[in-house]
BAFI-3210 file (N, C-alpha, C; in Angstrom, 3 decimals, decimal comma, padded with zeros to 6 digits):
// residues 280
n [1|2|3|4|5|6|7|8|9|10|11|12|13|14|15|16|17|18|19|20|21|22|23|24|25|26|27|28|29|30|31|32|33|34|35|36|37|38|39|40|41|42|43|44|45|46|47|48|49|50|51|52|53|54|55|56|57|58|59|60|61|62|63|64|65|66|67|68|69|70|71|72|73|74|75|76|77|78|79|80|81|82|83|84|85|86|87|88|89|90|91|92|93|94|95|96|97|98|99|100|101|102|103|104|105|106|107|108|109|110|111|112|113|114|115|116|117|118|119|120|121|122|123|124|125|126|127|128|129|130|131|132|133|134|135|136|137|138|139|140|141|142|143|144|145|146|147|148|149|150|151|152|153|154|155|156|157|158|159|160|161|162|163|164|165|166|167|168|169|170|171|172|173|174|175|176|177|178|179|180|181|182|183|184|185|186|187|188|189|190|191|192|193|194|195|196|197|198|199|200|201|202|203|204|205|206|207|208|209|210|211|212|213|214|215|216|217|218|219|220|221|222|223|224|225|226|227|228|229|230|231|232|233|234|235|236|237|238|239|240|241|242|243|244|245|246|247|248|249|250|251|252|253|254|255|256|257|258|259|260|261|262|263|264|265|266|267|268|269|270|271|272|273|274|275|276|277|278|279|280]
n.u [000,829|001,991|003,809|002,042|000,744|002,903|003,514|001,156|001,307|003,578|002,633|000,337|-000,431|-001,671|-004,780|-005,483|-007,804|-008,562|-006,215|-003,142|-001,235|001,494|002,016|001,491|003,597|005,694|006,052|007,639|010,315|010,883|010,374|012,468|014,592|014,139|014,305|016,940|018,493|018,071|019,039|017,783|016,408|015,150|013,497|011,829|010,526|009,082|007,384|005,507|004,216|001,587|-000,210|-002,459|-005,009|-006,946|-009,520|-009,676|-010,784|-011,148|-011,840|-010,242|-007,846|-007,050|-006,694|-004,534|-002,628|-002,262|-001,419|000,983|002,483|002,711|004,178|006,636|007,373|007,816|009,866|012,027|014,226|015,154|013,134|010,712|007,634|005,285|002,510|000,636|-001,823|-003,915|-005,957|-006,185|-006,525|-009,123|-009,415|-007,383|-005,504|-004,706|-002,095|-001,107|001,344|001,307|002,536|002,172|002,019|000,978|000,774|003,458|004,777|003,644|004,650|007,423|007,669|007,265|009,561|011,606|011,162|011,688|014,406|015,504|014,914|016,458|019,016|019,094|019,290|021,613|021,681|021,814|021,883|021,617|019,624|017,255|013,748|010,672|007,325|004,802|002,476|-000,952|-003,451|-006,243|-009,502|-012,083|-014,261|-013,555|-015,145|-015,374|-015,241|-017,569|-019,513|-018,982|-019,545|-022,281|-023,343|-022,671|-023,854|-026,540|-029,608|-031,365|-033,893|-033,634|-033,457|-031,470|-028,836|-028,638|-026,295|-023,048|-019,671|-017,507|-015,713|-012,884|-011,463|-009,617|-009,271|-007,497|-007,580|-005,840|-002,979|-002,150|000,501|001,003|003,557|004,483|003,645|002,091|001,021|-001,053|-002,227|-004,239|-003,081|-003,294|-001,563|001,409|003,655|006,138|006,384|007,085|007,153|005,194|002,192|-000,266|-002,467|-001,040|000,253|000,731|002,974|003,378|004,097|005,605|006,381|008,190|008,437|011,071|012,527|012,228|013,245|015,197|014,160|012,966|010,457|009,846|010,231|008,117|005,894|006,222|006,030|003,367|002,048|002,744|001,514|-001,190|-001,351|-000,954|-002,949|-005,334|-005,550|-004,937|-002,807|000,196|002,483|004,416|004,910|007,200|008,205|011,212|013,354|016,723|018,357|017,107|017,291|018,916|017,631|015,168|016,189|017,194|014,814|014,157|013,363|013,648|015,422|014,055|014,709|013,651|012,870|010,963|007,727|006,758|005,057|006,064|007,597|010,333|013,546|013,306|013,585|012,331|011,119|010,439|008,733|008,184|005,482|004,772|005,759|007,469|009,441|011,081]
n.v [-001,208|001,213|001,701|002,130|004,436|006,146|006,323|007,479|009,955|011,165|011,351|013,023|015,884|015,822|017,138|019,365|020,739|022,643|023,686|022,735|020,055|020,090|022,792|023,982|023,168|024,359|026,909|026,602|026,824|029,558|030,219|028,897|030,409|032,957|032,349|031,599|033,824|034,447|034,312|032,633|030,492|027,984|028,299|030,306|028,994|027,094|028,804|029,561|027,253|024,943|022,272|019,779|017,346|014,427|011,965|009,041|009,118|011,953|014,900|018,116|017,170|014,495|013,962|015,688|014,431|011,962|012,904|014,119|011,924|010,596|012,460|012,475|009,850|009,931|011,816|011,004|008,552|006,730|006,227|003,904|002,184|-000,229|-000,132|002,725|003,355|001,566|-000,955|000,129|002,826|004,109|003,804|005,076|007,839|010,716|012,911|016,100|018,447|021,871|024,602|028,031|029,896|032,345|034,100|034,058|035,342|037,864|038,791|038,581|040,443|042,812|042,668|042,926|045,542|046,910|046,321|047,758|050,374|050,553|050,344|052,723|054,647|054,051|052,059|049,349|045,974|046,558|045,403|046,641|046,809|047,509|048,213|046,109|047,174|047,101|045,896|047,644|046,826|047,626|050,474|053,112|054,206|056,998|057,580|056,349|057,970|060,454|059,812|059,309|061,807|063,427|062,167|062,628|063,348|066,166|066,093|065,223|062,553|059,655|058,922|056,237|055,645|054,743|054,706|052,477|049,689|047,940|045,173|043,567|040,833|037,798|034,322|032,208|030,446|027,248|025,080|021,678|020,069|017,843|014,601|012,150|009,012|007,335|004,646|002,581|-000,493|-003,936|-006,270|-007,364|-009,769|-008,526|-006,701|-008,000|-008,350|-006,479|-006,563|-005,199|-002,685|-000,629|002,399|002,600|004,190|005,456|005,764|008,130|011,037|013,609|016,521|016,895|019,335|020,732|019,404|020,152|021,799|020,800|019,546|016,867|016,463|018,003|016,561|014,071|014,838|015,703|013,313|011,658|013,045|012,717|009,943|009,560|011,137|010,934|008,293|007,063|005,359|003,750|003,173|003,749|002,573|001,892|001,033|001,324|002,429|001,340|003,550|005,653|005,198|006,562|009,039|008,409|007,381|009,655|010,742|009,259|006,645|003,144|000,380|-002,887|-006,386|-007,873|-008,302|-006,492|-007,632|-009,982|-008,608|-006,110|-004,262|-003,580|-004,122|-003,512|-001,877|-002,619|-000,305|001,169|003,369|004,625|006,507|007,613|008,280|005,772|002,842|000,831]
n.w [000,000|000,717|-001,377|-003,437|-002,563|-002,619|-005,359|-006,266|-005,030|-006,237|-008,811|-008,867|-007,004|-003,634|-002,633|-000,095|001,941|-000,049|-001,184|-002,752|-001,388|-001,777|-002,213|000,264|001,895|000,619|001,580|003,811|003,168|002,984|005,621|006,940|005,931|007,025|009,740|009,970|010,418|013,026|016,452|018,259|016,949|017,234|019,477|018,513|016,410|017,852|019,214|017,339|016,745|016,953|018,508|017,641|018,248|017,456|017,838|016,082|012,625|012,144|010,418|009,752|010,694|010,718|007,964|007,470|009,005|007,658|005,129|005,826|006,662|004,192|002,730|004,130|003,684|000,947|000,563|002,017|001,576|003,416|005,116|005,996|005,666|006,182|005,728|005,105|006,231|008,482|010,102|012,601|012,574|013,046|015,820|017,059|018,456|016,763|016,390|015,419|014,535|013,898|012,007|012,384|009,825|008,952|011,242|011,967|009,786|009,937|012,420|011,949|009,949|011,398|013,007|011,107|010,209|012,590|012,851|010,702|011,517|013,877|012,797|011,381|013,361|014,543|016,500|016,213|017,234|019,888|021,350|021,817|021,688|020,075|021,089|019,940|017,530|017,865|015,689|014,906|014,264|014,545|015,058|017,451|020,586|020,610|017,886|017,026|018,294|017,100|014,508|014,680|015,366|013,193|011,112|010,737|009,115|007,551|008,570|011,131|011,452|011,864|009,640|007,305|006,191|006,915|008,164|006,604|007,644|006,860|007,754|006,490|006,880|007,113|006,935|009,214|008,181|008,588|008,644|008,393|010,094|011,353|012,687|014,807|016,181|018,554|020,641|022,801|024,019|024,891|027,016|025,494|023,991|023,704|025,771|028,041|031,458|031,893|032,734|031,885|030,482|028,016|026,481|023,123|021,135|017,932|014,361|014,018|012,344|010,835|008,934|006,650|006,319|008,719|010,875|012,629|014,513|016,787|016,596|016,890|019,629|020,658|019,702|020,980|023,652|023,781|023,088|025,237|027,290|026,617|026,829|029,571|030,864|029,435|028,455|030,810|031,597|032,775|031,397|028,463|025,188|022,580|019,301|018,241|015,622|015,001|014,389|015,660|018,320|020,215|020,395|021,682|024,002|025,254|025,990|028,108|027,614|027,883|026,573|025,939|026,437|024,454|020,945|018,443|017,348|014,725|013,032|012,547|009,999|009,712|011,299|014,706|017,901|021,034|023,241|026,401|028,659|031,883|032,875|035,231|038,645|039,372|039,760|037,219]
ca.u [000,000|002,863|004,341|000,957|000,569|004,059|003,372|000,061|001,774|004,466|001,918|-000,553|-000,412|-002,887|-005,446|-005,829|-008,566|-008,665|-004,945|-002,364|-000,362|002,852|002,115|001,500|004,930|006,668|006,292|008,612|011,636|011,026|010,434|013,842|015,477|013,947|014,775|018,398|019,124|017,699|019,870|016,932|015,504|014,355|012,453|010,878|009,700|008,152|006,409|004,460|003,761|000,495|-000,428|-003,865|-005,204|-008,312|-009,735|-010,200|-010,572|-011,854|-011,234|-009,188|-006,584|-006,645|-006,155|-003,206|-001,728|-001,949|-000,636|002,335|003,168|003,038|005,259|007,889|007,689|008,302|011,066|013,121|014,357|015,458|011,912|009,939|006,380|004,618|001,227|000,432|-003,028|-004,265|-007,254|-006,174|-006,719|-010,324|-009,369|-006,157|-005,475|-003,755|-001,576|-000,450|001,953|001,095|003,263|001,295|002,786|000,414|001,218|004,918|005,190|003,258|005,610|008,737|007,633|007,513|010,955|012,459|011,007|012,413|015,845|015,875|014,873|017,617|020,203|019,068|019,664|022,883|021,495|021,703|022,523|021,444|018,593|016,047|012,579|009,522|006,066|004,084|001,246|-002,132|-004,252|-007,617|-010,390|-013,408|-014,154|-013,577|-016,398|-015,395|-015,546|-018,985|-020,305|-018,808|-020,246|-023,709|-023,738|-022,488|-024,528|-027,988|-030,178|-032,000|-035,117|-033,340|-033,369|-030,099|-028,557|-028,332|-024,949|-022,026|-018,310|-017,269|-014,399|-012,404|-010,371|-008,675|-009,008|-007,009|-007,542|-004,501|-002,547|-001,424|001,206|001,362|005,004|004,816|002,497|002,351|-000,212|-000,953|-003,432|-004,131|-002,924|-003,178|-000,244|001,982|004,862|007,322|006,478|007,617|006,395|004,201|000,899|-001,323|-002,653|-000,015|000,040|001,694|003,215|003,893|003,878|006,257|006,860|008,463|008,879|012,524|013,096|012,064|013,612|016,156|013,461|012,393|009,063|009,702|010,055|006,758|004,945|006,363|005,514|001,909|001,619|002,877|000,477|-002,449|-001,274|-001,068|-004,139|-006,535|-005,579|-004,767|-001,886|001,468|003,622|004,390|005,657|007,611|009,080|012,142|014,393|018,053|018,913|016,434|017,386|019,483|016,613|014,229|016,927|017,217|013,476|014,052|012,870|014,648|015,220|013,776|015,544|012,959|012,726|009,581|007,085|006,895|004,233|006,806|008,290|011,774|014,090|013,012|013,935|011,224|011,517|009,322|008,958|007,173|004,982|004,520|006,925|007,630|010,603|010,797]
ca.v [000,000|002,377|001,983|002,703|005,801|006,903|006,605|008,422|011,263|011,745|011,597|014,177|016,355|015,677|018,389|019,434|021,932|023,632|024,009|021,518|019,736|020,509|024,244|024,406|022,948|025,212|028,076|026,329|027,260|030,951|030,218|028,548|031,528|034,013|031,896|031,426|035,053|034,653|033,494|031,677|029,990|026,855|028,836|031,025|028,026|026,523|029,830|029,628|025,886|024,462|020,831|019,392|015,895|013,957|010,529|008,463|009,758|013,233|015,856|017,862|016,792|013,162|014,101|016,293|013,409|011,014|013,597|014,326|010,626|010,317|013,365|011,979|008,610|010,217|012,652|010,392|007,151|005,867|005,993|002,783|001,907|-001,310|000,401|004,056|003,278|000,198|-001,091|000,807|004,271|004,652|003,699|005,732|009,294|011,264|014,198|016,823|019,739|022,855|025,871|029,144|030,701|033,695|034,881|034,160|036,345|039,176|039,173|038,763|041,718|043,839|042,591|043,470|046,995|047,373|046,231|048,889|051,580|050,547|050,648|054,130|055,499|053,577|051,232|047,943|045,073|047,037|044,626|047,448|046,322|048,386|047,536|045,789|047,929|046,266|046,277|047,889|046,550|048,168|051,876|053,411|054,819|058,389|057,581|056,023|059,145|061,469|059,335|059,439|063,215|064,017|061,390|062,853|064,076|067,433|065,831|064,735|061,105|059,201|058,426|054,806|055,509|054,784|054,401|051,052|049,266|046,749|044,624|042,796|039,596|036,631|033,155|031,733|029,299|026,313|024,076|020,489|019,816|016,575|013,855|010,929|008,293|006,474|003,877|001,675|-001,904|-004,832|-006,871|-008,025|-010,509|-007,676|-005,898|-008,810|-008,449|-005,419|-007,210|-004,202|-001,910|000,392|003,278|002,353|005,406|005,002|006,610|009,440|011,594|015,042|017,004|016,922|020,669|021,356|018,445|020,754|022,746|020,145|019,125|015,515|016,592|018,491|015,477|013,067|015,408|015,678|011,915|011,157|013,699|012,037|008,589|009,584|011,788|010,516|006,834|006,649|004,239|004,087|002,851|004,042|001,565|002,347|000,210|002,315|002,017|001,463|004,893|006,615|004,735|007,607|010,068|007,958|007,238|010,978|010,976|008,322|005,327|002,104|-000,780|-004,191|-007,458|-008,541|-007,598|-006,268|-008,804|-010,235|-007,687|-004,887|-004,532|-003,363|-004,437|-002,438|-002,104|-002,346|000,622|001,524|004,457|004,769|007,875|008,069|008,103|004,408|002,210|-000,220]
ca.w [000,000|000,781|-002,698|-004,236|-002,125|-003,068|-006,781|-006,439|-004,603|-007,234|-010,046|-008,737|-005,618|-002,845|-002,298|001,316|002,284|-001,093|-001,820|-002,903|-000,265|-002,100|-002,078|001,657|002,462|-000,066|002,409|004,862|002,733|003,405|007,080|007,299|005,579|008,010|011,049|009,965|010,902|014,418|017,356|018,984|015,911|017,721|020,349|017,667|015,693|018,824|019,570|016,315|016,471|017,791|018,399|017,715|018,247|017,262|017,989|014,858|011,326|012,166|009,497|008,762|011,335|010,267|006,602|007,571|009,529|006,590|004,102|006,346|006,579|002,796|002,332|004,707|002,987|-000,405|000,525|002,776|001,154|004,556|005,864|005,465|006,363|005,451|005,295|005,644|007,056|008,836|010,760|013,896|012,407|013,698|017,281|017,508|018,558|015,798|016,843|014,333|014,869|012,836|012,088|012,016|008,887|008,880|012,400|011,915|008,814|010,459|013,450|011,358|009,250|012,405|013,427|010,058|010,248|013,759|012,578|009,838|012,331|014,765|011,992|010,967|014,491|015,061|017,705|015,825|018,177|021,261|022,035|021,969|020,972|020,119|021,381|018,725|017,359|017,658|014,528|015,325|013,133|014,843|015,453|018,877|021,052|020,155|016,466|016,874|018,675|016,063|013,323|014,903|015,358|011,866|010,085|010,784|007,981|007,909|009,305|012,464|011,469|011,621|008,286|007,237|005,665|007,950|007,727|006,406|008,114|006,160|008,563|005,662|007,609|006,376|007,817|009,520|007,407|009,439|007,845|009,179|010,023|011,988|013,194|015,583|016,493|019,735|020,952|023,956|023,663|026,038|027,182|024,331|024,374|023,729|026,984|029,128|032,701|032,015|032,547|031,955|029,266|027,812|025,334|022,056|020,353|016,643|013,178|014,171|011,078|010,856|007,627|006,653|006,423|010,033|011,918|013,555|015,374|017,958|016,412|017,448|021,086|020,900|019,455|022,030|024,898|023,717|023,105|026,605|028,096|026,308|027,378|031,020|031,405|028,702|028,475|032,205|031,655|033,416|030,550|027,033|024,436|021,251|018,479|017,711|014,684|015,614|014,195|016,540|019,704|021,077|020,619|022,699|025,253|025,878|026,540|029,242|027,236|028,127|025,694|026,527|025,890|023,348|019,680|018,031|016,776|013,292|012,266|012,262|008,742|009,790|012,624|015,657|019,298|021,941|024,293|027,267|029,613|032,930|032,827|036,595|039,511|039,879|039,153|036,255]
c.u [000,863|003,417|003,274|000,719|001,702|003,946|002,241|000,482|002,633|003,735|001,023|-000,599|-001,747|-003,478|-005,872|-006,498|-008,452|-007,360|-004,084|-001,449|001,069|003,028|002,206|002,877|005,998|006,994|007,321|010,015|011,885|011,101|011,850|014,793|015,359|014,473|016,297|019,115|018,832|018,538|019,084|015,923|014,622|013,214|011,395|009,959|008,663|007,059|005,235|003,940|002,674|000,299|-001,913|-003,979|-006,674|-008,346|-010,344|-009,967|-011,373|-011,091|-011,185|-007,892|-006,111|-006,063|-004,744|-002,189|-001,298|-001,082|000,802|003,127|003,611|004,192|006,606|008,332|008,307|009,627|012,255|013,237|014,614|014,211|011,123|008,694|005,613|003,280|001,047|-000,780|-003,341|-005,599|-007,328|-006,412|-007,961|-010,269|-008,118|-006,387|-004,367|-003,376|-000,813|000,099|001,816|001,960|002,364|002,082|002,284|000,913|002,726|005,362|004,791|004,272|006,999|008,790|007,882|008,972|011,894|012,363|011,777|013,919|016,311|015,885|016,091|018,904|020,264|019,472|020,924|022,789|021,285|022,482|022,381|020,439|017,312|014,922|011,435|008,274|005,299|002,770|000,095|-002,931|-005,717|-008,544|-011,814|-013,261|-014,200|-014,913|-016,498|-015,759|-017,015|-019,869|-020,215|-019,557|-021,743|-024,173|-023,649|-023,276|-026,032|-028,444|-030,850|-033,269|-034,875|-033,234|-031,938|-029,958|-028,221|-026,933|-023,956|-020,662|-018,122|-015,847|-014,027|-011,223|-009,331|-008,275|-008,535|-006,990|-006,116|-004,179|-001,663|-000,815|001,503|002,834|005,409|003,570|002,967|001,003|000,000|-002,295|-003,165|-004,010|-002,813|-001,791|000,185|003,242|006,099|007,486|006,943|006,682|005,347|002,814|-000,255|-001,430|-001,590|-000,413|001,133|001,776|003,908|003,638|004,447|006,825|007,033|008,986|010,376|013,106|013,034|012,468|014,596|015,484|012,744|010,942|008,841|009,530|008,642|005,735|005,016|005,799|003,988|001,380|001,690|001,833|-000,874|-002,463|-001,522|-002,416|-005,429|-006,670|-005,498|-003,926|-000,566|002,655|003,361|005,339|005,958|008,439|010,019|013,096|015,755|018,641|018,277|016,511|017,894|018,468|015,656|014,926|016,998|015,873|013,139|013,331|013,999|014,395|014,922|014,647|014,920|012,950|011,251|009,040|007,230|006,060|004,927|007,689|009,796|012,266|013,927|013,373|012,730|011,743|010,283|009,736|007,827|006,772|004,657|005,754|006,927|008,794|010,169|010,988]
c.v [001,257|002,729|002,591|004,153|006,680|007,260|007,593|009,837|011,916|012,056|012,810|014,596|016,115|017,048|018,344|020,770|023,017|024,059|022,765|021,317|020,172|022,007|024,665|024,217|023,807|026,447|027,860|026,761|028,709|031,066|029,902|029,708|032,650|033,621|031,797|032,648|035,318|033,760|032,413|031,040|028,853|027,328|029,585|030,072|027,414|027,518|029,843|028,236|025,498|022,976|020,545|017,873|015,569|012,451|010,004|009,334|011,052|014,231|017,257|017,338|015,416|013,210|014,679|015,285|012,440|011,660|013,818|013,025|010,335|011,195|012,863|010,708|008,887|010,963|012,034|008,924|006,202|005,513|004,877|002,579|000,864|-000,832|001,777|004,094|001,816|000,195|-000,363|002,314|004,783|004,633|004,340|007,222|009,799|012,681|014,837|018,142|020,660|024,091|026,976|030,111|032,140|034,574|035,083|035,271|037,748|039,659|039,411|040,051|042,873|043,850|043,182|044,989|047,576|047,359|047,391|050,199|051,671|050,850|052,131|055,071|055,001|052,735|049,764|047,068|045,491|046,210|045,389|046,885|047,304|047,572|047,319|046,546|046,972|046,794|046,407|047,720|047,022|049,613|052,052|054,037|056,259|058,480|057,265|057,241|060,244|061,085|059,514|060,878|063,834|063,297|061,571|063,641|065,344|067,210|065,298|063,235|060,672|058,642|056,944|054,569|055,650|054,471|052,894|050,714|047,949|046,172|043,865|041,494|038,498|035,438|032,677|030,484|028,435|025,215|022,871|020,144|018,505|015,903|012,627|010,301|007,476|005,797|003,003|000,242|-002,712|-005,442|-007,607|-008,767|-009,626|-006,907|-006,712|-008,864|-007,350|-005,985|-006,249|-003,495|-000,812|001,264|003,006|003,596|005,005|006,054|008,027|009,890|013,092|015,442|017,304|018,300|021,297|020,413|019,014|021,670|022,078|019,740|017,740|015,552|017,058|017,360|014,426|013,572|015,365|014,246|011,339|011,787|013,022|010,642|008,581|010,085|011,443|008,996|006,281|005,369|004,706|003,942|003,265|003,073|002,093|001,258|001,169|001,695|002,165|002,859|005,930|006,222|005,833|008,706|009,652|007,727|008,567|011,335|009,978|007,027|004,326|000,916|-002,036|-005,245|-008,105|-007,669|-007,427|-007,504|-008,895|-009,281|-006,387|-005,126|-004,394|-003,749|-003,262|-002,872|-001,738|-001,475|001,039|002,662|004,479|006,239|008,441|007,772|006,713|003,780|001,147|-001,581]
c.w [000,000|-000,580|-003,597|-003,866|-002,620|-004,541|-007,036|-006,070|-005,683|-008,532|-009,979|-007,281|-004,935|-002,575|-000,841|001,580|001,224|-001,718|-001,831|-001,712|-000,533|-001,885|-000,623|002,286|001,785|000,760|003,494|004,472|003,147|004,914|007,547|007,027|006,613|009,389|011,115|010,519|012,376|015,336|018,093|018,044|016,395|018,610|019,538|016,927|016,637|019,196|018,604|015,926|017,462|017,514|018,577|017,627|018,086|017,500|016,696|013,646|011,209|011,304|010,152|009,356|010,860|008,855|006,624|008,092|008,434|005,514|004,554|006,320|005,158|002,329|002,849|004,003|001,620|-000,414|001,234|002,390|002,318|005,356|005,209|006,322|005,554|004,896|005,920|006,561|007,324|009,564|012,101|013,787|013,143|015,218|017,858|017,690|017,639|016,240|015,686|014,874|013,664|013,090|011,563|011,131|008,840|010,015|012,385|010,972|009,262|011,490|012,871|010,548|010,198|012,839|012,382|009,986|011,427|013,521|011,699|010,614|013,249|014,008|011,633|012,093|015,179|016,313|017,352|016,800|019,622|022,054|022,257|021,117|021,143|020,432|020,091|018,672|017,078|016,483|014,941|014,132|013,391|015,267|016,959|019,255|020,576|018,675|016,224|017,200|017,609|014,805|013,461|014,823|013,973|010,793|010,082|009,573|008,469|008,721|010,696|012,560|011,173|010,215|008,331|006,695|006,801|007,373|007,656|006,823|007,445|006,935|007,764|006,351|006,670|007,324|008,016|008,700|008,285|008,567|008,730|008,998|010,690|012,521|013,955|015,913|017,750|019,988|022,171|023,458|024,954|026,075|025,911|024,751|024,485|025,032|028,184|030,315|032,874|031,726|032,667|030,613|029,193|026,624|024,312|021,188|019,057|015,566|013,372|012,830|011,229|009,484|007,673|006,908|007,796|011,168|012,936|014,566|016,549|017,824|017,005|018,962|021,433|020,760|020,559|023,353|024,914|023,767|024,518|027,528|027,876|026,923|028,879|031,509|030,657|028,683|029,898|032,307|032,260|032,485|029,100|026,338|023,040|020,592|017,741|016,702|015,348|015,489|015,112|018,010|020,629|021,378|021,725|024,038|025,995|026,499|027,640|028,886|027,388|027,209|026,492|025,846|024,665|022,101|019,350|017,332|015,269|012,440|011,921|011,052|008,806|011,169|013,578|017,061|020,154|023,079|025,082|028,191|030,620|032,999|034,202|037,433|040,129|039,144|038,170|036,882]
res [m|a|s|a|l|k|s|n|w|s|g|s|p|l|a|v|r|g|y|s|a|e|a|q|w|a|g|l|a|e|v|q|r|l|l|a|a|q|p|n|e|k|e|l|f|a|k|y|t|v|v|r|s|v|v|g|e|v|q|p|v|y|d|d|s|v|c|t|r|i|k|v|l|c|e|d|p|a|f|t|m|a|e|d|s|d|d|f|e|p|v|s|i|h|v|v|a|y|f|n|e|t|l|f|k|e|d|m|g|d|l|m|v|q|a|r|l|l|r|s|i|g|m|e|g|s|g|l|r|f|q|r|r|e|r|r|i|v|p|s|d|d|e|r|r|a|e|g|s|s|g|s|s|s|g|g|k|p|s|v|q|g|r|m|y|s|p|n|y|r|p|e|r|l|i|p|v|g|t|i|r|l|r|r|v|s|k|t|p|e|t|g|k|l|g|e|v|v|a|k|i|e|r|m|c|v|v|k|g|v|r|c|f|g|v|d|d|m|l|m|k|e|a|e|r|i|a|q|y|a|f|h|v|r|w|a|l|i|y|a|l|p|t|s|k|n|f|y|t|k|l|l|y|a|p|k|d|k|q|a|g|s|g|v|p|t|p|s|i|v|m|v|k|c|l|v|n|s|s|m]
***
């Protein structure tokens, strides 16, 4: 199924919420360029990133999750997945990280204007920051009163003509940059002595261009929060690729002595983490 999805992707772009999936990720190149000039690029990226989750195949988050998996599958030859979707999709929680491109560009525009002003007065590099100007899209009380007094006709009746305000509203554009899936599973042979329900975290995918900004940490943090407070389980289980073992080790996952089951398409390491204060 993965190969079929891969060929379909390369042949015609997927449409997501009215615009092509390829076009939405094209904006990330400009984001990287703007962040490259900032000393705290990772913190800035996190500031404009939001995480959303849904249970089952709820749109549009589920579609974004699947599209992100397909993109990672197509752009990274090292990434393998036996099936992009399986029978567990309707009973899983799908988590997607979104980058708010609209808000980011508005704020970065203000920063670039501030930088030019600081250069013009010889204070570049001083750390001085100007207060961001709020965009007012409704008239003030004084303007309403002035409008009412001046808008009366000769007969004393208020005029139906009023000032028109054009807020130039643009909907926020959220770019999916990573996804992860988790579900409750009962005891499996790989978990050894863990004779209880655990949260299985899987399908971790992060768009290649933004992997240096900590999106994987955000997704894991949210998945563990859901596992602990929504699933009410004590243990999280992951089938980690050998190349990602160090990443999960830093997140306090410990490898088990057993290998992943035969249903896993690639050699994987079984890793577990206790989500509450108790020893393994």
